[in-house]
Each structure stands twice: as C-alpha cells, then as structure tokens.
C-alpha positions, 0 to 999 in steps of 0.5 A, spaced: 345 752 764 341 747 768 344 742 772 342 737 777 346 732 782 343 727 787 343 729 794 347 725 799 341 726 805 336 731 806 339 738 806 336 745 808 335 749 801 336 755 804 343 753 806 344 751 799 342 757 796 346 761 800 352 756 798 350 758 791 349 765 791 357 767 790 357 763 784 351 766 781 347 760 782 339 761 782 332 757 782 335 752 786 330 747 788 330 739 791 326 734 786 325 727 789 332 727 792 335 731 787 338 738 787 336 742 781 339 749 779 341 754 774 348 757 773 353 760 768 357 755 765 363 758 767 361 757 775 359 750 774 365 747 777 366 752 782 359 751 785 360 743 784 366 743 788 363 748 794 357 743 794 361 737 795 366 740 800 360 742 804 357 735 804 351 736 800 352 732 794 357 726 792 
C-alpha cells in the first residue's frame, strides 16, 4: 500500500529510508514536502509511530 505524510521539516531521505527498513518500507521519496513510500498494510502503524518518534512527521 502507498502512504504519504507531510514532513515537519526538511529531512535526510537516507535516514528516513533506514528508519523504514525494519518495517519493510520501500520506494521512499519526498515530493513537495510530503513523504511517500510503500509498505505492507500490517506494518503501516508501526512505521508511522517510528517516524513520528524520530520527529520526521506529525
């Protein structure tokens, strides 16, 4: 499934990809201040929480 979240601020895409790797997130990219990536539905909430904890998204 494809998800997108607005970024809090400019972030390093390489760091974000590393944060998503344990959850199976892939194809991460930043488009006009929005983080977009693909992830399996069962891992979506865990990946969201990890990104939120690191301060990338609200």
